[in-house]
PDB file of N, CA, C and O in Angstrom, chain B, residues numbered from 101:
ATOM      1  N   MET B 101     167.480  64.412  74.245  1.00  0.00           N
ATOM      2  CA  MET B 101     166.416  63.792  75.002  1.00  0.00           C
ATOM      3  C   MET B 101     165.916  62.567  74.231  1.00  0.00           C
ATOM      4  O   MET B 101     165.902  62.547  73.000  1.00  0.00           O
ATOM      5  N   ALA B 102     165.523  61.589  74.964  1.00  0.00           N
ATOM      6  CA  ALA B 102     165.000  60.378  74.342  1.00  0.00           C
ATOM      7  C   ALA B 102     163.992  59.743  75.279  1.00  0.00           C
ATOM      8  O   ALA B 102     163.901  60.106  76.452  1.00  0.00           O
ATOM      9  N   GLY B 103     163.247  58.806  74.762  1.00  0.00           N
ATOM     10  CA  GLY B 103     162.318  58.060  75.598  1.00  0.00           C
ATOM     11  C   GLY B 103     160.909  58.585  75.494  1.00  0.00           C
ATOM     12  O   GLY B 103     160.393  58.783  74.394  1.00  0.00           O
ATOM     13  N   SER B 104     160.282  58.813  76.630  1.00  0.00           N
ATOM     14  CA  SER B 104     158.876  59.213  76.668  1.00  0.00           C
ATOM     15  C   SER B 104     158.699  60.656  76.195  1.00  0.00           C
ATOM     16  O   SER B 104     159.657  61.320  75.799  1.00  0.00           O
ATOM     17  N   GLU B 105     157.461  61.120  76.246  1.00  0.00           N
ATOM     18  CA  GLU B 105     157.146  62.477  75.831  1.00  0.00           C
ATOM     19  C   GLU B 105     157.946  63.510  76.626  1.00  0.00           C
ATOM     20  O   GLU B 105     158.379  64.526  76.080  1.00  0.00           O
ATOM     21  N   GLN B 106     158.136  63.241  77.916  1.00  0.00           N
ATOM     22  CA  GLN B 106     158.910  64.150  78.756  1.00  0.00           C
ATOM     23  C   GLN B 106     160.417  64.029  78.478  1.00  0.00           C
ATOM     24  O   GLN B 106     161.175  64.964  78.733  1.00  0.00           O
ATOM     25  N   GLY B 107     160.826  62.917  77.974  1.00  0.00           N
ATOM     26  CA  GLY B 107     162.219  62.703  77.598  1.00  0.00           C
ATOM     27  C   GLY B 107     163.112  62.327  78.755  1.00  0.00           C
ATOM     28  O   GLY B 107     162.843  62.644  79.913  1.00  0.00           O
ATOM     29  N   THR B 108     164.166  61.654  78.413  1.00  0.00           N
ATOM     30  CA  THR B 108     165.209  61.286  79.352  1.00  0.00           C
ATOM     31  C   THR B 108     166.508  61.873  78.833  1.00  0.00           C
ATOM     32  O   THR B 108     166.824  61.701  77.656  1.00  0.00           O
ATOM     33  N   PRO B 109     167.272  62.560  79.671  1.00  0.00           N
ATOM     34  CA  PRO B 109     168.523  63.156  79.184  1.00  0.00           C
ATOM     35  C   PRO B 109     169.476  62.089  78.645  1.00  0.00           C
ATOM     36  O   PRO B 109     169.744  61.087  79.309  1.00  0.00           O
ATOM     37  N   VAL B 110     169.977  62.316  77.446  1.00  0.00           N
ATOM     38  CA  VAL B 110     170.955  61.424  76.842  1.00  0.00           C
ATOM     39  C   VAL B 110     172.350  62.011  77.040  1.00  0.00           C
ATOM     40  O   VAL B 110     173.297  61.283  77.339  1.00  0.00           O
ATOM     41  N   ALA B 111     172.473  63.297  76.878  1.00  0.00           N
ATOM     42  CA  ALA B 111     173.744  63.987  77.075  1.00  0.00           C
ATOM     43  C   ALA B 111     173.457  65.327  77.725  1.00  0.00           C
ATOM     44  O   ALA B 111     172.532  66.039  77.332  1.00  0.00           O
ATOM     45  N   VAL B 112     174.253  65.660  78.716  1.00  0.00           N
ATOM     46  CA  VAL B 112     174.085  66.923  79.429  1.00  0.00           C
ATOM     47  C   VAL B 112     175.419  67.653  79.405  1.00  0.00           C
ATOM     48  O   VAL B 112     176.452  67.067  79.730  1.00  0.00           O
ATOM     49  N   LEU B 113     175.407  68.926  79.023  1.00  0.00           N
ATOM     50  CA  LEU B 113     176.627  69.723  79.003  1.00  0.00           C
ATOM     51  C   LEU B 113     176.745  70.511  80.303  1.00  0.00           C
ATOM     52  O   LEU B 113     176.151  71.576  80.468  1.00  0.00           O
ATOM     53  N   THR B 114     177.518  69.960  81.202  1.00  0.00           N
ATOM     54  CA  THR B 114     177.807  70.664  82.445  1.00  0.00           C
ATOM     55  C   THR B 114     178.990  71.603  82.201  1.00  0.00           C
ATOM     56  O   THR B 114     179.648  71.515  81.165  1.00  0.00           O
ATOM     57  N   GLU B 115     179.258  72.490  83.140  1.00  0.00           N
ATOM     58  CA  GLU B 115     180.396  73.400  83.012  1.00  0.00           C
ATOM     59  C   GLU B 115     181.700  72.630  82.859  1.00  0.00           C
ATOM     60  O   GLU B 115     182.571  73.027  82.085  1.00  0.00           O
ATOM     61  N   ASP B 116     181.837  71.529  83.593  1.00  0.00           N
ATOM     62  CA  ASP B 116     183.033  70.695  83.512  1.00  0.00           C
ATOM     63  C   ASP B 116     183.189  70.094  82.113  1.00  0.00           C
ATOM     64  O   ASP B 116     184.290  70.073  81.564  1.00  0.00           O
ATOM     65  N   LYS B 117     182.087  69.606  81.538  1.00  0.00           N
ATOM     66  CA  LYS B 117     182.143  69.011  80.196  1.00  0.00           C
ATOM     67  C   LYS B 117     182.443  70.066  79.137  1.00  0.00           C
ATOM     68  O   LYS B 117     183.166  69.795  78.179  1.00  0.00           O
ATOM     69  N   VAL B 118     181.898  71.254  79.301  1.00  0.00           N
ATOM     70  CA  VAL B 118     182.187  72.343  78.360  1.00  0.00           C
ATOM     71  C   VAL B 118     183.668  72.690  78.420  1.00  0.00           C
ATOM     72  O   VAL B 118     184.290  72.926  77.384  1.00  0.00           O
ATOM     73  N   ASP B 119     184.243  72.723  79.624  1.00  0.00           N
ATOM     74  CA  ASP B 119     185.675  72.986  79.765  1.00  0.00           C
ATOM     75  C   ASP B 119     186.506  71.912  79.069  1.00  0.00           C
ATOM     76  O   ASP B 119     187.507  72.225  78.424  1.00  0.00           O
ATOM     77  N   LYS B 120     186.099  70.645  79.195  1.00  0.00           N
ATOM     78  CA  LYS B 120     186.820  69.555  78.528  1.00  0.00           C
ATOM     79  C   LYS B 120     186.724  69.688  77.009  1.00  0.00           C
ATOM     80  O   LYS B 120     187.709  69.472  76.303  1.00  0.00           O
ATOM     81  N   LEU B 121     185.548  70.042  76.506  1.00  0.00           N
ATOM     82  CA  LEU B 121     185.381  70.246  75.063  1.00  0.00           C
ATOM     83  C   LEU B 121     186.262  71.390  74.575  1.00  0.00           C
ATOM     84  O   LEU B 121     186.877  71.305  73.513  1.00  0.00           O
ATOM     85  N   ARG B 122     186.314  72.452  75.356  1.00  0.00           N
ATOM     86  CA  ARG B 122     187.138  73.606  74.995  1.00  0.00           C
ATOM     87  C   ARG B 122     188.615  73.204  74.932  1.00  0.00           C
ATOM     88  O   ARG B 122     189.317  73.585  73.996  1.00  0.00           O
ATOM     89  N   LYS B 123     189.092  72.436  75.922  1.00  0.00           N
ATOM     90  CA  LYS B 123     190.483  71.989  75.928  1.00  0.00           C
ATOM     91  C   LYS B 123     190.774  71.100  74.723  1.00  0.00           C
ATOM     92  O   LYS B 123     191.839  71.201  74.114  1.00  0.00           O
ATOM     93  N   ASN B 124     189.822  70.225  74.380  1.00  0.00           N
ATOM     94  CA  ASN B 124     190.004  69.355  73.205  1.00  0.00           C
ATOM     95  C   ASN B 124     190.070  70.174  71.926  1.00  0.00           C
ATOM     96  O   ASN B 124     190.875  69.884  71.041  1.00  0.00           O
ATOM     97  N   MET B 125     189.229  71.194  71.824  1.00  0.00           N
ATOM     98  CA  MET B 125     189.239  72.044  70.620  1.00  0.00           C
ATOM     99  C   MET B 125     190.612  72.680  70.449  1.00  0.00           C
ATOM    100  O   MET B 125     191.156  72.689  69.345  1.00  0.00           O
ATOM    101  N   TRP B 126     191.177  73.213  71.534  1.00  0.00           N
ATOM    102  CA  TRP B 126     192.493  73.846  71.438  1.00  0.00           C
ATOM    103  C   TRP B 126     193.582  72.816  71.188  1.00  0.00           C
ATOM    104  O   TRP B 126     194.592  73.135  70.560  1.00  0.00           O
ATOM    105  N   ALA B 127     193.405  71.592  71.661  1.00  0.00           N
ATOM    106  CA  ALA B 127     194.393  70.547  71.408  1.00  0.00           C
ATOM    107  C   ALA B 127     194.360  70.099  69.955  1.00  0.00           C
ATOM    108  O   ALA B 127     195.381  69.669  69.418  1.00  0.00           O
ATOM    109  N   MET B 128     193.201  70.194  69.313  1.00  0.00           N
ATOM    110  CA  MET B 128     193.037  69.716  67.944  1.00  0.00           C
ATOM    111  C   MET B 128     193.378  70.762  66.890  1.00  0.00           C
ATOM    112  O   MET B 128     193.465  70.444  65.704  1.00  0.00           O
ATOM    113  N   ASN B 129     193.568  71.996  67.313  1.00  0.00           N
ATOM    114  CA  ASN B 129     193.799  73.078  66.363  1.00  0.00           C
ATOM    115  C   ASN B 129     194.987  73.920  66.811  1.00  0.00           C
ATOM    116  O   ASN B 129     195.207  74.127  68.004  1.00  0.00           O
ATOM    117  N   ALA B 130     195.743  74.399  65.836  1.00  0.00           N
ATOM    118  CA  ALA B 130     196.829  75.334  66.107  1.00  0.00           C
ATOM    119  C   ALA B 130     196.405  76.697  65.562  1.00  0.00           C
ATOM    120  O   ALA B 130     195.893  76.805  64.448  1.00  0.00           O
ATOM    121  N   VAL B 131     196.627  77.718  66.358  1.00  0.00           N
ATOM    122  CA  VAL B 131     196.249  79.071  65.957  1.00  0.00           C
ATOM    123  C   VAL B 131     197.508  79.909  65.865  1.00  0.00           C
ATOM    124  O   VAL B 131     198.323  79.936  66.787  1.00  0.00           O
ATOM    125  N   ASP B 132     197.656  80.594  64.741  1.00  0.00           N
ATOM    126  CA  ASP B 132     198.781  81.493  64.543  1.00  0.00           C
ATOM    127  C   ASP B 132     198.239  82.807  64.004  1.00  0.00           C
ATOM    128  O   ASP B 132     197.149  82.846  63.434  1.00  0.00           O
ATOM    129  N   TYR B 133     198.986  83.866  64.180  1.00  0.00           N
ATOM    130  CA  TYR B 133     198.528  85.155  63.663  1.00  0.00           C
ATOM    131  C   TYR B 133     199.721  86.006  63.253  1.00  0.00           C
ATOM    132  O   TYR B 133     200.854  85.771  63.672  1.00  0.00           O
ATOM    133  N   SER B 134     199.433  86.990  62.428  1.00  0.00           N
ATOM    134  CA  SER B 134     200.438  87.972  62.035  1.00  0.00           C
ATOM    135  C   SER B 134     199.713  89.278  61.744  1.00  0.00           C
ATOM    136  O   SER B 134     198.501  89.301  61.531  1.00  0.00           O
ATOM    137  N   THR B 135     200.470  90.351  61.739  1.00  0.00           N
ATOM    138  CA  THR B 135     199.909  91.662  61.378  1.00  0.00           C
ATOM    139  C   THR B 135     200.821  92.300  60.343  1.00  0.00           C
ATOM    140  O   THR B 135     202.025  92.046  60.310  1.00  0.00           O
ATOM    141  N   HIS B 136     200.227  93.127  59.506  1.00  0.00           N
ATOM    142  CA  HIS B 136     201.017  93.892  58.549  1.00  0.00           C
ATOM    143  C   HIS B 136     200.249  95.174  58.197  1.00  0.00           C
ATOM    144  O   HIS B 136     199.018  95.190  58.189  1.00  0.00           O
ATOM    145  N   PRO B 137     200.989  96.236  57.909  1.00  0.00           N
ATOM    146  CA  PRO B 137     200.313  97.482  57.548  1.00  0.00           C
ATOM    147  C   PRO B 137     199.814  97.439  56.108  1.00  0.00           C
ATOM    148  O   PRO B 137     200.427  96.811  55.244  1.00  0.00           O
ATOM    149  N   LYS B 138     198.703  98.109  55.863  1.00  0.00           N
ATOM    150  CA  LYS B 138     198.162  98.217  54.511  1.00  0.00           C
ATOM    151  C   LYS B 138     197.760  99.679  54.307  1.00  0.00           C
ATOM    152  O   LYS B 138     197.002 100.251  55.090  1.00  0.00           O
ATOM    153  N   THR B 139     198.283 100.256  53.245  1.00  0.00           N
ATOM    154  CA  THR B 139     197.996 101.650  52.946  1.00  0.00           C
ATOM    155  C   THR B 139     197.039 101.733  51.763  1.00  0.00           C
ATOM    156  O   THR B 139     197.218 101.061  50.747  1.00  0.00           O
ATOM    157  N   THR B 140     196.026 102.567  51.919  1.00  0.00           N
ATOM    158  CA  THR B 140     195.029 102.777  50.863  1.00  0.00           C
ATOM    159  C   THR B 140     194.949 104.267  50.573  1.00  0.00           C
ATOM    160  O   THR B 140     194.962 105.089  51.489  1.00  0.00           O
ATOM    161  N   ILE B 141     194.866 104.606  49.312  1.00  0.00           N
ATOM    162  CA  ILE B 141     194.710 106.007  48.911  1.00  0.00           C
ATOM    163  C   ILE B 141     193.278 106.208  48.442  1.00  0.00           C
ATOM    164  O   ILE B 141     192.788 105.509  47.554  1.00  0.00           O
ATOM    165  N   ILE B 142     192.625 107.173  49.054  1.00  0.00           N
ATOM    166  CA  ILE B 142     191.228 107.470  48.727  1.00  0.00           C
ATOM    167  C   ILE B 142     191.158 108.847  48.079  1.00  0.00           C
ATOM    168  O   ILE B 142     191.642 109.836  48.628  1.00  0.00           O
ATOM    169  N   GLU B 143     190.550 108.889  46.910  1.00  0.00           N
ATOM    170  CA  GLU B 143     190.374 110.163  46.215  1.00  0.00           C
ATOM    171  C   GLU B 143     188.894 110.541  46.237  1.00  0.00           C
ATOM    172  O   GLU B 143     188.030 109.734  45.897  1.00  0.00           O
ATOM    173  N   THR B 144     188.623 111.760  46.636  1.00  0.00           N
ATOM    174  CA  THR B 144     187.248 112.264  46.668  1.00  0.00           C
ATOM    175  C   THR B 144     187.214 113.641  46.023  1.00  0.00           C
ATOM    176  O   THR B 144     188.226 114.338  45.947  1.00  0.00           O
ATOM    177  N   THR B 145     186.048 114.009  45.570  1.00  0.00           N
ATOM    178  CA  THR B 145     185.848 115.363  45.024  1.00  0.00           C
ATOM    179  C   THR B 145     184.741 116.039  45.813  1.00  0.00           C
ATOM    180  O   THR B 145     183.769 115.409  46.231  1.00  0.00           O
ATOM    181  N   ASP B 146     184.919 117.352  46.006  1.00  0.00           N
ATOM    182  CA  ASP B 146     183.880 118.094  46.716  1.00  0.00           C
ATOM    183  C   ASP B 146     182.879 118.652  45.723  1.00  0.00           C
ATOM    184  O   ASP B 146     182.912 118.314  44.539  1.00  0.00           O
ATOM    185  N   GLU B 147     181.992 119.506  46.203  1.00  0.00           N
ATOM    186  CA  GLU B 147     180.932 120.065  45.352  1.00  0.00           C
ATOM    187  C   GLU B 147     181.479 120.873  44.180  1.00  0.00           C
ATOM    188  O   GLU B 147     180.834 120.969  43.136  1.00  0.00           O
ATOM    189  N   ASP B 148     182.679 121.459  44.351  1.00  0.00           N
ATOM    190  CA  ASP B 148     183.290 122.277  43.284  1.00  0.00           C
ATOM    191  C   ASP B 148     184.242 121.476  42.413  1.00  0.00           C
ATOM    192  O   ASP B 148     185.043 122.056  41.680  1.00  0.00           O
ATOM    193  N   ASP B 149     184.169 120.174  42.481  1.00  0.00           N
ATOM    194  CA  ASP B 149     185.024 119.257  41.717  1.00  0.00           C
ATOM    195  C   ASP B 149     186.508 119.380  42.066  1.00  0.00           C
ATOM    196  O   ASP B 149     187.371 119.107  41.232  1.00  0.00           O
ATOM    197  N   ASN B 150     186.795 119.787  43.286  1.00  0.00           N
ATOM    198  CA  ASN B 150     188.180 119.816  43.750  1.00  0.00           C
ATOM    199  C   ASN B 150     188.542 118.414  44.260  1.00  0.00           C
ATOM    200  O   ASN B 150     187.829 117.825  45.072  1.00  0.00           O
ATOM    201  N   LEU B 151     189.655 117.908  43.766  1.00  0.00           N
ATOM    202  CA  LEU B 151     190.095 116.561  44.122  1.00  0.00           C
ATOM    203  C   LEU B 151     190.885 116.592  45.429  1.00  0.00           C
ATOM    204  O   LEU B 151     191.783 117.415  45.608  1.00  0.00           O
ATOM    205  N   THR B 152     190.542 115.697  46.322  1.00  0.00           N
ATOM    206  CA  THR B 152     191.266 115.553  47.583  1.00  0.00           C
ATOM    207  C   THR B 152     191.758 114.112  47.673  1.00  0.00           C
ATOM    208  O   THR B 152     191.004 113.168  47.437  1.00  0.00           O
ATOM    209  N   THR B 153     193.028 113.961  48.016  1.00  0.00           N
ATOM    210  CA  THR B 153     193.615 112.635  48.167  1.00  0.00           C
ATOM    211  C   THR B 153     193.944 112.421  49.634  1.00  0.00           C
ATOM    212  O   THR B 153     194.592 113.254  50.268  1.00  0.00           O
ATOM    213  N   THR B 154     193.487 111.291  50.165  1.00  0.00           N
ATOM    214  CA  THR B 154     193.758 110.942  51.555  1.00  0.00           C
ATOM    215  C   THR B 154     194.417 109.570  51.593  1.00  0.00           C
ATOM    216  O   THR B 154     193.963 108.631  50.940  1.00  0.00           O
ATOM    217  N   GLU B 155     195.487 109.469  52.364  1.00  0.00           N
ATOM    218  CA  GLU B 155     196.185 108.198  52.514  1.00  0.00           C
ATOM    219  C   GLU B 155     195.875 107.651  53.909  1.00  0.00           C
ATOM    220  O   GLU B 155     196.081 108.331  54.915  1.00  0.00           O
ATOM    221  N   ILE B 156     195.376 106.413  53.951  1.00  0.00           N
ATOM    222  CA  ILE B 156     195.028 105.767  55.214  1.00  0.00           C
ATOM    223  C   ILE B 156     195.858 104.497  55.349  1.00  0.00           C
ATOM    224  O   ILE B 156     195.884 103.655  54.452  1.00  0.00           O
ATOM    225  N   THR B 157     196.532 104.377  56.484  1.00  0.00           N
ATOM    226  CA  THR B 157     197.304 103.164  56.766  1.00  0.00           C
ATOM    227  C   THR B 157     196.646 102.455  57.945  1.00  0.00           C
ATOM    228  O   THR B 157     196.429 103.044  59.004  1.00  0.00           O
ATOM    229  N   GLU B 158     196.333 101.179  57.737  1.00  0.00           N
ATOM    230  CA  GLU B 158     195.700 100.367  58.768  1.00  0.00           C
ATOM    231  C   GLU B 158     196.558  99.134  59.022  1.00  0.00           C
ATOM    232  O   GLU B 158     197.284  98.679  58.138  1.00  0.00           O
ATOM    233  N   ASN B 159     196.470  98.605  60.220  1.00  0.00           N
ATOM    234  CA  ASN B 159     197.113  97.327  60.525  1.00  0.00           C
ATOM    235  C   ASN B 159     196.113  96.220  60.251  1.00  0.00           C
ATOM    236  O   ASN B 159     194.983  96.256  60.738  1.00  0.00           O
ATOM    237  N   VAL B 160     196.532  95.239  59.471  1.00  0.00           N
ATOM    238  CA  VAL B 160     195.687  94.104  59.111  1.00  0.00           C
ATOM    239  C   VAL B 160     196.093  92.909  59.965  1.00  0.00           C
ATOM    240  O   VAL B 160     197.272  92.565  60.054  1.00  0.00           O
ATOM    241  N   LEU B 161     195.113  92.291  60.585  1.00  0.00           N
ATOM    242  CA  LEU B 161     195.339  91.098  61.395  1.00  0.00           C
ATOM    243  C   LEU B 161     194.970  89.874  60.570  1.00  0.00           C
ATOM    244  O   LEU B 161     193.861  89.787  60.044  1.00  0.00           O
ATOM    245  N   VAL B 162     195.900  88.927  60.456  1.00  0.00           N
ATOM    246  CA  VAL B 162     195.661  87.675  59.738  1.00  0.00           C
ATOM    247  C   VAL B 162     195.721  86.547  60.761  1.00  0.00           C
ATOM    248  O   VAL B 162     196.735  86.366  61.435  1.00  0.00           O
ATOM    249  N   ILE B 163     194.633  85.791  60.875  1.00  0.00           N
ATOM    250  CA  ILE B 163     194.563  84.666  61.809  1.00  0.00           C
ATOM    251  C   ILE B 163     194.524  83.377  60.998  1.00  0.00           C
ATOM    252  O   ILE B 163     193.721  83.233  60.077  1.00  0.00           O
ATOM    253  N   GLU B 164     195.399  82.445  61.353  1.00  0.00           N
ATOM    254  CA  GLU B 164     195.461  81.167  60.634  1.00  0.00           C
ATOM    255  C   GLU B 164     195.152  80.039  61.603  1.00  0.00           C
ATOM    256  O   GLU B 164     195.833  79.871  62.615  1.00  0.00           O
ATOM    257  N   LEU B 165     194.122  79.272  61.286  1.00  0.00           N
ATOM    258  CA  LEU B 165     193.714  78.127  62.092  1.00  0.00           C
ATOM    259  C   LEU B 165     194.079  76.866  61.324  1.00  0.00           C
ATOM    260  O   LEU B 165     193.613  76.659  60.203  1.00  0.00           O
ATOM    261  N   THR B 166     194.909  76.028  61.923  1.00  0.00           N
ATOM    262  CA  THR B 166     195.354  74.798  61.280  1.00  0.00           C
ATOM    263  C   THR B 166     194.862  73.613  62.100  1.00  0.00           C
ATOM    264  O   THR B 166     195.149  73.508  63.292  1.00  0.00           O
ATOM    265  N   HIS B 167     194.124  72.729  61.453  1.00  0.00           N
ATOM    266  CA  HIS B 167     193.595  71.545  62.127  1.00  0.00           C
ATOM    267  C   HIS B 167     194.654  70.444  62.127  1.00  0.00           C
ATOM    268  O   HIS B 167     195.317  70.202  61.119  1.00  0.00           O
ATOM    269  N   LYS B 168     194.801  69.790  63.264  1.00  0.00           N
ATOM    270  CA  LYS B 168     195.704  68.650  63.320  1.00  0.00           C
ATOM    271  C   LYS B 168     195.031  67.464  62.641  1.00  0.00           C
ATOM    272  O   LYS B 168     193.807  67.336  62.652  1.00  0.00           O
ATOM    273  N   THR B 169     195.847  66.606  62.055  1.00  0.00           N
ATOM    274  CA  THR B 169     195.320  65.414  61.395  1.00  0.00           C
ATOM    275  C   THR B 169     195.006  64.365  62.465  1.00  0.00           C
ATOM    276  O   THR B 169     195.508  64.445  63.586  1.00  0.00           O
ATOM    277  N   PRO B 170     194.172  63.381  62.110  1.00  0.00           N
ATOM    278  CA  PRO B 170     193.913  62.297  63.060  1.00  0.00           C
ATOM    279  C   PRO B 170     195.195  61.586  63.496  1.00  0.00           C
ATOM    280  O   PRO B 170     195.317  61.188  64.654  1.00  0.00           O
ATOM    281  N   ASP B 171     196.148  61.425  62.581  1.00  0.00           N
ATOM    282  CA  ASP B 171     197.407  60.771  62.934  1.00  0.00           C
ATOM    283  C   ASP B 171     198.212  61.607  63.930  1.00  0.00           C
ATOM    284  O   ASP B 171     198.831  61.062  64.844  1.00  0.00           O
ATOM    285  N   GLU B 172     198.202  62.932  63.754  1.00  0.00           N
ATOM    286  CA  GLU B 172     198.888  63.805  64.709  1.00  0.00           C
ATOM    287  C   GLU B 172     198.240  63.714  66.089  1.00  0.00           C
ATOM    288  O   GLU B 172     198.932  63.681  67.107  1.00  0.00           O
ATOM    289  N   MET B 173     196.910  63.675  66.114  1.00  0.00           N
ATOM    290  CA  MET B 173     196.203  63.567  67.383  1.00  0.00           C
ATOM    291  C   MET B 173     196.491  62.213  68.046  1.00  0.00           C
ATOM    292  O   MET B 173     196.667  62.137  69.262  1.00  0.00           O
ATOM    293  N   ALA B 174     196.537  61.150  67.239  1.00  0.00           N
ATOM    294  CA  ALA B 174     196.841  59.820  67.785  1.00  0.00           C
ATOM    295  C   ALA B 174     198.228  59.816  68.418  1.00  0.00           C
ATOM    296  O   ALA B 174     198.430  59.216  69.474  1.00  0.00           O
ATOM    297  N   ALA B 175     199.183  60.484  67.774  1.00  0.00           N
ATOM    298  CA  ALA B 175     200.538  60.567  68.334  1.00  0.00           C
ATOM    299  C   ALA B 175     200.537  61.399  69.620  1.00  0.00           C
ATOM    300  O   ALA B 175     201.177  61.029  70.605  1.00  0.00           O
ATOM    301  N   ASP B 176     199.815  62.523  69.605  1.00  0.00           N
ATOM    302  CA  ASP B 176     199.746  63.392  70.793  1.00  0.00           C
ATOM    303  C   ASP B 176     199.167  62.662  71.998  1.00  0.00           C
ATOM    304  O   ASP B 176     199.612  62.862  73.129  1.00  0.00           O
ATOM    305  N   TYR B 177     198.166  61.812  71.747  1.00  0.00           N
ATOM    306  CA  TYR B 177     197.488  61.107  72.836  1.00  0.00           C
ATOM    307  C   TYR B 177     198.014  59.686  73.053  1.00  0.00           C
ATOM    308  O   TYR B 177     197.447  58.916  73.827  1.00  0.00           O
ATOM    309  N   HIS B 178     199.109  59.349  72.358  1.00  0.00           N
ATOM    310  CA  HIS B 178     199.776  58.054  72.534  1.00  0.00           C
ATOM    311  C   HIS B 178     198.794  56.882  72.393  1.00  0.00           C
ATOM    312  O   HIS B 178     198.658  56.051  73.291  1.00  0.00           O
ATOM    313  N   PHE B 179     198.116  56.842  71.238  1.00  0.00           N
ATOM    314  CA  PHE B 179     197.161  55.773  70.989  1.00  0.00           C
ATOM    315  C   PHE B 179     197.847  54.412  71.073  1.00  0.00           C
ATOM    316  O   PHE B 179     199.010  54.251  70.702  1.00  0.00           O
ATOM    317  N   THR B 180     197.095  53.451  71.568  1.00  0.00           N
ATOM    318  CA  THR B 180     197.567  52.066  71.591  1.00  0.00           C
ATOM    319  C   THR B 180     197.389  51.478  70.192  1.00  0.00           C
ATOM    320  O   THR B 180     196.778  52.097  69.321  1.00  0.00           O
ATOM    321  N   THR B 181     197.925  50.288  69.990  1.00  0.00           N
ATOM    322  CA  THR B 181     197.759  49.606  68.706  1.00  0.00           C
ATOM    323  C   THR B 181     196.278  49.415  68.396  1.00  0.00           C
ATOM    324  O   THR B 181     195.842  49.624  67.264  1.00  0.00           O
ATOM    325  N   ARG B 182     195.516  49.021  69.394  1.00  0.00           N
ATOM    326  CA  ARG B 182     194.078  48.802  69.202  1.00  0.00           C
ATOM    327  C   ARG B 182     193.373  50.111  68.817  1.00  0.00           C
ATOM    328  O   ARG B 182     192.544  50.122  67.907  1.00  0.00           O
ATOM    329  N   GLN B 183     193.697  51.204  69.502  1.00  0.00           N
ATOM    330  CA  GLN B 183     193.084  52.494  69.172  1.00  0.00           C
ATOM    331  C   GLN B 183     193.456  52.936  67.759  1.00  0.00           C
ATOM    332  O   GLN B 183     192.621  53.487  67.042  1.00  0.00           O
ATOM    333  N   ASN B 184     194.713  52.696  67.353  1.00  0.00           N
ATOM    334  CA  ASN B 184     195.128  53.031  65.986  1.00  0.00           C
ATOM    335  C   ASN B 184     194.379  52.203  64.955  1.00  0.00           C
ATOM    336  O   ASN B 184     194.045  52.700  63.880  1.00  0.00           O
ATOM    337  N   THR B 185     194.115  50.939  65.277  1.00  0.00           N
ATOM    338  CA  THR B 185     193.343  50.077  64.375  1.00  0.00           C
ATOM    339  C   THR B 185     191.938  50.648  64.192  1.00  0.00           C
ATOM    340  O   THR B 185     191.445  50.743  63.068  1.00  0.00           O
ATOM    341  N   TYR B 186     191.294  51.029  65.301  1.00  0.00           N
ATOM    342  CA  TYR B 186     189.954  51.631  65.217  1.00  0.00           C
ATOM    343  C   TYR B 186     189.977  52.954  64.457  1.00  0.00           C
ATOM    344  O   TYR B 186     189.056  53.261  63.699  1.00  0.00           O
ATOM    345  N   LEU B 187     191.028  53.728  64.664  1.00  0.00           N
ATOM    346  CA  LEU B 187     191.151  54.999  63.946  1.00  0.00           C
ATOM    347  C   LEU B 187     191.227  54.760  62.441  1.00  0.00           C
ATOM    348  O   LEU B 187     190.588  55.469  61.664  1.00  0.00           O
ATOM    349  N   GLN B 188     192.009  53.762  62.029  1.00  0.00           N
ATOM    350  CA  GLN B 188     192.108  53.439  60.606  1.00  0.00           C
ATOM    351  C   GLN B 188     190.764  52.974  60.042  1.00  0.00           C
ATOM    352  O   GLN B 188     190.398  53.323  58.919  1.00  0.00           O
ATOM    353  N   LEU B 189     190.035  52.185  60.831  1.00  0.00           N
ATOM    354  CA  LEU B 189     188.708  51.734  60.393  1.00  0.00           C
ATOM    355  C   LEU B 189     187.760  52.930  60.213  1.00  0.00           C
ATOM    356  O   LEU B 189     186.987  52.976  59.257  1.00  0.00           O
ATOM    357  N   LEU B 190     187.826  53.879  61.126  1.00  0.00           N
ATOM    358  CA  LEU B 190     186.963  55.062  61.036  1.00  0.00           C
ATOM    359  C   LEU B 190     187.310  55.938  59.837  1.00  0.00           C
ATOM    360  O   LEU B 190     186.449  56.637  59.303  1.00  0.00           O
ATOM    361  N   GLN B 191     188.563  55.899  59.419  1.00  0.00           N
ATOM    362  CA  GLN B 191     189.003  56.723  58.290  1.00  0.00           C
ATOM    363  C   GLN B 191     188.790  56.050  56.936  1.00  0.00           C
ATOM    364  O   GLN B 191     189.072  56.646  55.897  1.00  0.00           O
ATOM    365  N   ASP B 192     188.304  54.838  56.942  1.00  0.00           N
ATOM    366  CA  ASP B 192     188.037  54.119  55.698  1.00  0.00           C
ATOM    367  C   ASP B 192     187.040  54.919  54.862  1.00  0.00           C
ATOM    368  O   ASP B 192     186.014  55.349  55.390  1.00  0.00           O
ATOM    369  N   PRO B 193     187.314  55.130  53.573  1.00  0.00           N
ATOM    370  CA  PRO B 193     186.397  55.899  52.709  1.00  0.00           C
ATOM    371  C   PRO B 193     184.959  55.372  52.701  1.00  0.00           C
ATOM    372  O   PRO B 193     184.023  56.134  52.459  1.00  0.00           O
ATOM    373  N   GLN B 194     184.779  54.076  52.964  1.00  0.00           N
ATOM    374  CA  GLN B 194     183.434  53.517  53.009  1.00  0.00           C
ATOM    375  C   GLN B 194     182.603  54.112  54.152  1.00  0.00           C
ATOM    376  O   GLN B 194     181.372  54.087  54.111  1.00  0.00           O
ATOM    377  N   ARG B 195     183.282  54.643  55.163  1.00  0.00           N
ATOM    378  CA  ARG B 195     182.588  55.213  56.321  1.00  0.00           C
ATOM    379  C   ARG B 195     182.501  56.735  56.258  1.00  0.00           C
ATOM    380  O   ARG B 195     182.137  57.381  57.241  1.00  0.00           O
ATOM    381  N   GLU B 196     182.828  57.296  55.123  1.00  0.00           N
ATOM    382  CA  GLU B 196     182.866  58.762  54.969  1.00  0.00           C
ATOM    383  C   GLU B 196     181.533  59.422  55.317  1.00  0.00           C
ATOM    384  O   GLU B 196     181.512  60.497  55.917  1.00  0.00           O
ATOM    385  N   GLU B 197     180.433  58.792  54.948  1.00  0.00           N
ATOM    386  CA  GLU B 197     179.121  59.375  55.215  1.00  0.00           C
ATOM    387  C   GLU B 197     178.789  59.404  56.697  1.00  0.00           C
ATOM    388  O   GLU B 197     177.981  60.227  57.127  1.00  0.00           O
ATOM    389  N   LEU B 198     179.394  58.523  57.489  1.00  0.00           N
ATOM    390  CA  LEU B 198     179.136  58.497  58.922  1.00  0.00           C
ATOM    391  C   LEU B 198     179.662  59.752  59.551  1.00  0.00           C
ATOM    392  O   LEU B 198     179.545  59.931  60.764  1.00  0.00           O
TER     393      LEU B 198
END
């Protein structure tokens, strides 16, 4: 919101815009996963100091999120020479704080 006390909308997230943001997020990131079993041995003692051993096997899910680089995104979206020039300017270390 900007402007007067009541404000003027500057940006509004409609359902359509949220869908576009969601599609961009998936386009900018690659998601991969794998599973593997993991066995753990648990030893416990009861009130009479009798030792009990229990073996538990669980499936572990590993999710890997890989972000695409700006250059990969530029290639995916077929940037023009002008867009690539602007992209390089934005990546200049002097603009890192922006």
